[in-house]
C-alpha positions as CSV (number, residue, x, y, z in Angstrom):
1,M,200.6,-52.2,40.9
2,I,198.6,-53.3,43.9
3,C,194.8,-53.4,43.3
4,K,193.0,-52.0,46.3
5,E,189.9,-54.0,45.4
6,C,191.5,-57.4,45.8
7,G,195.0,-56.7,47.1
8,K,196.8,-58.4,44.2
9,D,199.7,-57.0,42.2
10,Y,199.0,-56.5,38.5
11,R,201.2,-54.9,35.8
12,N,198.2,-53.6,33.9
13,L,195.7,-52.2,36.4
14,G,193.3,-51.0,33.8
15,R,192.9,-54.4,32.1
16,H,192.6,-56.1,35.5
17,L,189.8,-53.7,36.6
18,R,187.9,-54.3,33.4
19,K,188.3,-58.1,33.5
20,M,187.9,-58.9,37.2
21,H,185.9,-56.0,38.7
22,N,184.0,-54.7,35.7
23,S,185.3,-51.2,36.5
24,T,187.5,-48.5,34.9
25,L,190.5,-46.5,35.9
26,E,188.2,-43.4,36.2
27,E,185.9,-45.2,38.6
28,Y,188.8,-46.6,40.6
29,A,190.5,-43.2,40.8
30,K,187.2,-41.6,41.9
31,K,186.5,-44.2,44.5
32,Y,189.9,-43.9,46.2
33,S,190.4,-40.2,45.4
34,E,194.2,-40.3,45.1
35,K,196.9,-40.1,42.5
36,I,197.6,-43.6,41.0
37,I,201.2,-44.3,39.8
38,N,202.1,-47.3,37.8
39,P,205.6,-48.4,39.0
40,Y,206.3,-50.4,35.8
41,N,206.0,-47.5,33.3
42,G,205.6,-44.4,35.4
43,D,202.1,-43.6,34.2
44,I,200.2,-41.3,36.6
45,F,196.4,-41.1,36.9
46,N,194.8,-38.2,38.7
47,Y,191.0,-37.9,39.1
48,F,189.2,-34.6,38.7
49,E,185.5,-33.5,38.7
50,C,184.8,-31.5,35.6
51,K,184.2,-27.9,36.8
52,V,182.1,-27.2,33.6
53,C,179.5,-30.0,33.8
54,G,180.4,-32.0,36.9
55,N,181.3,-35.2,35.0
56,P,184.4,-37.2,36.0
57,F,187.5,-37.2,34.0
58,V,191.2,-38.1,34.5
59,L,194.5,-36.6,33.7
60,R,196.8,-39.4,32.5
61,C,200.5,-38.6,32.5
62,R,202.3,-41.1,30.2
63,G,205.6,-42.0,31.8
64,G,205.6,-38.8,33.8
65,K,206.2,-36.7,30.7
66,S,203.2,-35.9,28.4
67,L,199.6,-35.5,29.6
68,E,196.6,-37.1,28.0
69,I,193.0,-36.1,28.8
70,V,190.4,-38.9,29.2
71,G,186.7,-38.7,30.1
72,C,184.1,-36.0,30.1
73,N,182.5,-35.8,26.6
74,T,179.4,-33.9,27.8
75,C,180.9,-30.4,27.7
76,K,183.6,-31.2,25.2
77,S,186.2,-31.1,27.9
78,K,187.9,-34.0,26.2
79,N,189.4,-31.2,24.1
80,P,192.8,-30.6,25.9
81,L,192.4,-26.9,26.0
82,H,188.9,-27.0,27.5
83,S,190.1,-29.7,29.9
84,F,193.0,-27.7,31.2
85,Q,191.0,-24.5,31.4
86,S,188.2,-26.3,33.3
87,I,190.8,-27.5,35.9
88,Y,193.2,-24.6,36.2
89,G,191.2,-21.7,34.9
90,W,191.3,-19.8,31.6
91,D,194.8,-18.3,31.6
92,E,196.6,-20.9,33.7
93,G,195.1,-23.7,31.7
94,F,196.1,-22.2,28.4
95,R,199.6,-21.6,29.7
96,K,199.9,-25.2,31.1
97,L,198.7,-26.8,27.9
98,N,201.2,-24.7,25.8
99,Q,204.0,-25.8,28.2
100,V,203.0,-29.5,27.8
101,I,203.0,-29.2,24.0
102,L,206.4,-27.5,24.0
103,N,207.9,-30.1,26.4
104,S,206.5,-33.0,24.4
105,R,207.4,-31.8,20.9
106,F,210.5,-33.5,19.6
107,S,212.5,-30.7,17.9
108,K,216.1,-30.2,17.0
109,K,216.5,-27.7,19.8
110,R,215.3,-30.2,22.4
111,A,217.3,-33.0,21.0
112,I,220.5,-30.9,21.2
113,E,219.6,-29.8,24.8
114,K,219.1,-33.4,25.8
115,Y,221.8,-35.3,24.0
116,G,224.4,-32.6,23.0
117,Q,225.3,-31.1,19.6
118,D,226.6,-34.2,17.8
119,L,224.3,-36.9,19.2
120,G,221.3,-34.5,19.1
121,N,221.8,-34.0,15.4
122,I,222.0,-37.7,14.8
123,K,218.9,-38.4,16.9
124,I,216.8,-35.8,15.1
125,S,218.0,-37.1,11.7
126,Q,217.1,-40.7,12.7
127,W,213.6,-39.5,13.9
128,L,213.0,-37.6,10.7
129,E,213.9,-40.7,8.6
130,K,211.6,-42.9,10.8
131,V,208.5,-40.7,10.4
132,S,209.1,-39.7,6.8
133,Q,206.4,-41.1,4.4
134,S,208.3,-40.6,1.2
135,K,208.9,-43.4,-1.4
136,E,212.6,-43.3,-0.6
137,S,212.0,-43.8,3.1
138,F,209.8,-46.9,2.4
139,I,212.4,-48.4,0.2
140,R,215.1,-47.7,2.8
141,R,213.1,-49.4,5.5
142,Y,211.7,-52.4,3.6
143,G,213.9,-52.8,0.5
144,E,213.0,-51.9,-3.1
145,D,210.3,-54.5,-3.9
146,I,208.4,-54.5,-0.6
147,G,209.0,-50.8,-0.1
148,N,207.3,-49.9,-3.5
149,I,204.4,-52.1,-2.6
150,K,204.0,-50.6,0.9
151,Y,204.3,-47.1,-0.4
152,Q,201.6,-47.7,-3.0
153,E,199.4,-49.1,-0.2
154,F,200.0,-46.0,1.8
155,V,199.1,-43.7,-1.1
156,D,195.9,-45.7,-1.9
157,K,194.9,-45.6,1.8
158,S,195.6,-41.8,2.0
159,K,193.3,-41.1,-1.0
160,R,189.8,-40.0,-0.4
161,T,187.8,-41.5,-3.3
162,L,184.1,-42.0,-3.9
163,P,184.4,-45.9,-3.7
164,Q,185.9,-45.5,-0.2
165,F,183.1,-43.3,1.0
166,I,180.4,-45.6,-0.5
167,G,182.1,-48.7,1.0
168,K,182.1,-47.0,4.5
169,Y,178.8,-45.2,4.5
170,G,176.7,-46.8,1.8
171,L,175.7,-45.6,-1.6
172,E,173.4,-42.7,-0.8
173,E,175.1,-41.4,2.3
174,G,178.6,-42.0,0.8
175,N,177.8,-39.9,-2.2
176,R,176.5,-37.1,0.0
177,I,179.5,-37.1,2.3
178,Y,181.9,-37.3,-0.7
179,R,180.3,-34.2,-2.3
180,L,180.6,-32.4,1.0
181,Y,184.2,-33.4,1.4
182,C,185.1,-32.2,-2.1
183,K,183.3,-28.8,-1.4
184,R,185.2,-28.3,1.8
185,K,188.5,-29.2,0.2
186,T,187.9,-26.7,-2.6
187,R,186.8,-24.1,-0.1
188,A,190.0,-24.5,1.9
189,F,192.1,-24.2,-1.3
190,K,190.2,-21.1,-2.4
191,S,190.8,-19.5,1.0
192,T,194.6,-19.4,0.5
193,L,196.5,-16.5,-1.0
194,G,198.3,-18.9,-3.4
195,Y,195.1,-19.8,-5.2
196,Y,194.6,-16.2,-6.4
197,L,198.3,-15.7,-7.1
198,S,198.2,-18.8,-9.3
199,L,195.4,-17.2,-11.4
200,G,197.8,-14.3,-12.2
201,F,196.6,-11.6,-9.8
202,S,199.1,-9.3,-8.1
203,P,199.7,-9.7,-4.4
204,E,197.5,-6.7,-3.6
205,E,194.6,-8.0,-5.8
206,A,195.0,-11.5,-4.5
207,R,194.8,-10.3,-0.9
208,K,191.5,-8.4,-1.7
209,F,189.9,-11.5,-3.4
210,Q,191.0,-13.7,-0.6
211,T,189.5,-11.4,2.0
212,K,186.3,-11.1,0.1
213,Y,186.0,-14.9,-0.3
214,Q,186.8,-15.6,3.4
215,T,184.2,-12.9,4.5
216,W,181.6,-14.7,2.4
217,I,182.5,-18.1,3.8
218,G,182.1,-16.9,7.3
219,S,178.9,-15.0,6.7
220,K,175.4,-15.9,8.0
221,E,174.0,-15.7,4.5
222,R,176.4,-18.4,3.2
223,Y,175.4,-20.7,6.1
224,I,171.7,-20.2,5.5
225,R,172.1,-20.7,1.7
226,E,174.0,-24.0,2.2
227,F,172.2,-25.5,5.2
228,G,168.8,-23.8,5.3
229,L,167.4,-21.2,7.6
230,E,167.1,-23.2,10.8
231,E,170.2,-25.4,10.6
232,G,172.3,-22.6,9.0
233,S,171.4,-20.1,11.8
234,R,172.3,-22.7,14.4
235,L,175.7,-23.6,12.8
236,Y,176.5,-19.9,12.3
237,L,175.7,-19.2,16.0
238,E,178.0,-22.1,17.1
239,K,180.8,-20.7,14.9
240,M,180.5,-17.2,16.4
241,E,180.6,-18.7,19.9
242,R,183.8,-20.6,19.0
243,Q,185.3,-17.4,17.6
244,M,184.5,-15.5,20.7
245,L,186.1,-18.2,22.8
246,H,189.2,-18.0,20.7
247,F,189.5,-14.1,20.6
248,R,189.1,-13.8,24.4
249,G,192.5,-15.4,25.0
250,K,194.8,-12.6,26.3
251,S,198.6,-12.4,26.8
252,N,200.0,-12.5,30.4
253,L,201.7,-9.2,29.8
254,E,198.5,-7.5,28.8
255,I,196.7,-8.7,31.9
256,E,199.7,-7.6,34.1
257,V,199.6,-4.1,32.6
258,F,195.9,-3.6,33.2
259,S,196.0,-5.1,36.7
260,E,198.8,-2.8,37.6
261,I,197.0,0.2,36.3
262,V,193.8,-0.7,38.2
263,D,195.8,-1.2,41.4
264,L,197.9,2.0,41.1
265,L,194.9,4.2,40.4
266,D,192.7,2.4,42.9
267,L,189.9,1.9,40.3
268,D,186.6,0.2,40.9
269,R,186.9,-3.3,39.4
270,A,183.2,-3.8,39.3
271,V,182.9,-1.3,36.4
272,I,186.1,-2.2,34.6
273,R,186.1,-5.0,32.0
274,Y,189.5,-6.6,30.9
275,A,191.4,-9.9,30.9
276,N,188.8,-12.7,30.9
277,N,185.9,-10.4,31.5
278,Q,186.3,-8.2,28.4
279,W,183.6,-6.0,27.0
280,F,181.9,-7.5,23.9
281,C,181.3,-4.9,21.2
282,N,178.8,-6.2,18.7
283,L,178.7,-4.3,15.5
284,G,176.3,-6.6,13.6
285,K,178.3,-8.3,10.9
286,F,181.4,-8.6,13.1
287,F,182.4,-8.0,16.7
288,Y,185.3,-6.9,18.8
289,F,186.5,-7.6,22.3
290,L,187.9,-4.5,23.9
291,D,191.2,-4.9,25.8
292,Y,190.1,-2.6,28.6
293,Y,186.8,-0.8,29.0
294,D,185.6,1.4,31.9
295,M,181.8,1.1,31.7
296,S,181.1,4.0,34.1
297,L,183.2,6.6,32.1
298,N,182.9,5.1,28.6
299,L,186.7,4.9,28.4
300,C,188.7,2.3,26.4
301,I,192.4,1.3,26.5
302,E,194.0,-1.0,23.9
303,F,197.3,-2.8,24.5
304,Y,199.3,-3.3,21.3
305,G,202.0,-5.9,21.2
306,D,205.1,-4.8,19.2
307,Y,205.1,-7.7,16.8
308,W,201.4,-8.4,16.3
309,H,200.6,-4.8,15.7
310,A,203.9,-3.9,13.9
311,N,205.1,-1.1,16.2
312,P,206.1,1.8,13.9
313,K,209.1,2.4,16.1
314,L,210.4,-1.1,15.2
315,Y,208.9,-1.8,11.7
316,S,208.5,0.2,8.5
317,E,205.6,0.1,6.1
318,K,207.5,-2.2,3.8
319,D,208.2,-4.8,6.4
320,Y,206.3,-8.1,6.3
321,L,205.3,-10.2,9.3
322,V,204.1,-13.8,9.6
323,Y,200.6,-14.3,11.1
324,P,199.6,-17.9,12.1
325,G,196.6,-19.0,10.1
326,I,196.8,-15.9,7.8
327,G,200.3,-16.0,6.3
328,V,202.6,-13.1,5.4
329,I,201.1,-9.6,5.9
330,S,202.7,-6.2,5.5
331,A,203.0,-3.7,8.4
332,Q,201.0,-1.2,6.3
333,E,198.1,-3.7,6.2
334,I,198.3,-4.3,9.9
335,W,198.1,-0.5,10.6
336,E,195.2,-0.1,8.3
337,R,193.3,-2.9,9.9
338,D,193.9,-1.5,13.4
339,R,192.9,2.0,12.2
340,I,189.5,0.6,10.9
341,R,189.0,-1.3,14.2
342,I,189.6,1.9,16.3
343,E,187.3,3.9,14.1
344,N,184.5,1.3,14.3
345,I,184.8,1.2,18.1
346,Q,184.7,5.0,18.4
347,K,181.7,5.2,16.1
348,H,179.8,2.5,17.9
349,L,180.6,3.5,21.6
350,N,181.5,7.2,21.1
351,C,184.2,6.7,23.7
352,K,187.7,7.9,24.4
353,I,190.5,5.5,23.3
354,L,194.1,5.3,24.4
355,I,196.6,2.9,22.8
356,I,199.5,1.5,25.0
357,W,202.4,0.0,23.1
358,E,204.4,-2.9,24.6
359,Y,207.7,-1.0,23.8
360,D,206.5,2.1,25.7
361,W,205.4,0.1,28.7
362,K,208.7,-1.8,29.0
363,H,210.9,1.3,28.5
364,N,208.9,4.2,30.0
365,K,206.2,2.8,32.3
366,E,205.8,6.1,34.3
367,K,205.0,8.0,31.1
368,V,202.3,5.5,30.1
369,I,200.7,5.6,33.5
370,Q,200.6,9.4,33.4
371,E,198.9,9.2,30.0
372,V,196.3,6.9,31.5
373,I,195.8,9.4,34.4
374,N,195.5,12.3,32.0
375,L,192.9,10.3,30.0
376,Y,190.8,9.7,33.1
377,K,191.1,13.4,34.1
378,E,190.0,14.5,30.6
379,V,187.0,12.2,30.7
380,L,186.0,13.3,34.2
381,N,186.4,17.0,33.4
382,N,184.2,16.6,30.3
383,E,181.6,14.7,32.3
384,N,181.6,17.4,35.0
385,S,181.3,20.3,32.5
386,Q,178.3,18.6,30.8
387,N,176.6,18.2,34.2
């Protein structure tokens, strides 16, 4: 690659900049404001100003395939999701990151698409053998004697023992961090459904105990008891902000539905909250983000995905669904949770609520739009009669 500072051709531009010009790729990309492509390995560097805090950072595309974020620690934009969203916006950034992850993940499906059925199966088997950390894989790679030694070294290195913490952090700090590590490990285990099932509880009882424990772990009282009033309150507030950031992510279909409704009915966007500008409904111990809320008429519309809300037209109460981060949950439990949510919202806002199902929107859009129109008419008529 030709260095524009001195005009010489170097294979490793980053190393050359550090050694000869006391500079970095970020500074170089910023100075020349252009995409830098390494002809030897296909790496691409593209400079951006962080739209969150203004600091510089660079998108690095390894071999033209997978993206890596470098730079900008101030606003935590080194986190890939935050970085993509700061560049492309909330929804587009989330979509682009998911696409990058899917494209870079080596799966059986991608191996078959790339190499064909027979060669793809061979490639995925070879890759699984290569990344496997079992005792058999170590013996297969290094032979029985050396493989046993290397496997034992791997096991010892993977352990989290008190001597390791003391050697790394010192006696007093090592003991403190080790106790905190053990507490967190125990907490994570007690948050799983399997812990309560192993104690002999039925699935229904285990679910209740799990919910009760998880509620306590996420409560402000627990944070204050563990970290003190000032530090506990600060950590609890940070946790709530992270949760709000997570829950505000909406599906593209939901955004399209509400955008189409607003356009068709020619509604005032200034008083309607949806997509990335949802209405925050704070109920004290917990909160909700409303899918769609008309502030002027106190009117709410919820969009239910068929899978995530277990559409009764498609699922029975005995069906079970897999929720990421939660596990297996019955359709009956999903309906009960949604019922409580709607009741809490109505009690807090005293508003009219309409539920739109994904199935109904896809198969009978005209009927759904008419239901929205009827809801608006009903609310307007009630308002006029009161006046």
